[in-house]
Structures are given as C-alpha cells and as structure tokens.
N, C-alpha and C positions, 0 to 999 in steps of 0.2 A: 571492825571493818574488814571486808574481803579485798582481795587483790584487785577485783575488777572495780570497786568503788575507789580505790587508791588512784587507779589509771584515769578514772574520768576527772578527779580533781587535779590531777598533776598538770595538764596543759593549761587549766585556769590559774593555777600558782605561778607557773612560768609566765605567762601573759602579764599578770599583775606585777610581778617582780620586774619584768623587763619595762613595763610602762613606768613604774617607779624610777628606775635607773635612767631612763630617758628624760623625765621630768626634773630629775634631782638638780640640773643646774639652776633652775628657776629659784632655788632657794638661797643662792649666794646673792651678795651685794650687787647691784646694778650700776655700772659706771656710766659715765656721760656718753660714750660712743660704744656701748656695749651691745653685743647679740648674744641673748641668753643661752642659745642652744649652740653657739659656735665652738668649735675646737680649736680655732687658730689662736695661738698662744698670746697674741696682743690682746685678745679680748677675754680671755679666761684668767689669766694671772694679773693680780693687783700691780699697779705701776711702782717702780721703785726709782729712786733719783739715779741719774745717770752720773757717774763719777768721772771726770776728765782730768787727766793729768797735763799741766801745760807749763811752758816756760815764757816769762815775760821780761822786757827790759824796760826799766823805769828810767828815763833820761834825767828826771828832776827838773828843776827851774820852771815848774808849773806846766810842763808838758805832759801830754796823756801816756800812760805806759802802752806798749805795743806787744802784741803776741810774737814770739820768735818763730821763724819757719825751721823746717827741718834741717836745712843745711847749717844753721847756727847751733843747732843741738847736737847733731851727730856727724857734722862736716860733709853730709852728702845729701843733696835734695831730692835724689831718687829713692831714699829709705824711710818713708814716713813711719813705718811701723818700728823701725829700730829706734826712731826718736821716742816714740810712746813707749817702747820698753825701756829705754835707759831712763826716762823720767820715772816710770813705775818702779824701776829696780830701786833708784834713788829715794823714792818716797818709803819704801819698804825697809830700807837697811840704813840706819843712821850713819855708819861709818862711810858710805858712799855719797851722801849729801853734799858735803864740802867739796870733795874732788870733782864730782860732776858739775857742781856750779862753777868751780874755777876753770874747768876745761871748756865749758860753754863760754865764760867771760874771756879766756883766752882767744877764742875764734872771733868774738866780737871786737876784741882790741886789734886783733890783726886785720879786721875790716874797717878799722877807723872809728870805732864808737868812742865816745868820751870816757875817759878813765873814771870819772865821778858817777857814771851810770851805774844803776844797780840791777843785775840779774835777780830775778825772783822764780823759783820753782814752786809751783802752786798746784794743790789738788782742789778742784772746783765740783760741787754738787749741783746738778741742773734738773729742772723739771723737763722731761723729755717733750712733751707736747708743746709747752711754750718755747722751747729751744728750736725745734724743727718747724714750727708755724711762723717764726718771726723772720722778718726780712733780714738779709745777710748784715745789712748796715745798721740795723736797729735791734740787735739782740738784747733780750733782757738780761738783768743782773743774775749772776748765779744764786741759787738758793743759799748756798754755803760756800766760802772760799778760805782756804787755810794754807799759808805760806810755810812750806817745810825747809826751805833753805834760801838764802840770799848771800850775795857777794857783790863787791864792787868790780867793774871792769877792769880796773887797774890791778886788780889781784890776780887776774887771769894768768894761766900757765903760759909760758912763753914757747 
C-alpha cells in the first residue's frame, strides 16, 4: 500500500476510534439515577457505603441512646472535624480506644450524666442515598454498625 492510500484511511480510523471511545460508557452497568455519558463522579462510579464514626450515650433504663455532640467528644463545639478525627483515630488504633472513651466519659460526668450510662464509640456504614433522602427525624437504620469501644460514664477521667 502506498503512502497516499494510508493517508486516506487514517482519518476514518481516527473517526471510528473516537466514536468507540465516546460510546464506551454505554457498556457499563446503568444505575437508577445514572446518565450514561456523564463525567460527573456521582454518576460514573459505583456507590460505596459511607462510613461514619460516631459516639453515643446509652443512658440505660429503657431510654433510647443519643448521639453525642462535638463538645462532648473533644470539649469544643466549634471543632466538628476534630471530633471526627478523634473518633477515626480511636477506631484505627486499639491502644487509643479505651483512653478516648474514658476522656469522653469524663466530660459527660462533669456535665452531670449518670455514672451508670454507657459511652459507645461506633463505626456505622450507611447507604448514602437512603441517608440523605430521609427526613432528619426519621433516618433509616445503618446498613452495618460496629461498637469499637465502650465504657461507663463513671469510669471517666476526672
């Protein structure tokens, strides 16, 4: 084949290759709210469960447990990211679990919580769409929940 013939086929090969690349997203699995040709990450990647690190107080005596706020976790209501980081660090390092739990329990004891109440440090996995579409007062249960540390408020650091 001479060079002139090669040059005639080259634009067609580029065109076919480009068309195949543009249409390649149509081959992947289509999700409920998917846009096949979107490059927006929410629609391109498969959804993973969201992991949340939380601290709860279980007062016992048939009362519902409640989620602790930032000031109970790190002592400062203005630092929500510090609270998340403290819980993530405790979940990752076994040696930090008990001290972190006792530190939180100490703050709760100083605030007047019952010494018999239990602090629970938890990792929860949530289905993101169900979590964000639910009303604030009617959240669904997490898909998975694991308590990685627990202690009584009475065991808290003074």
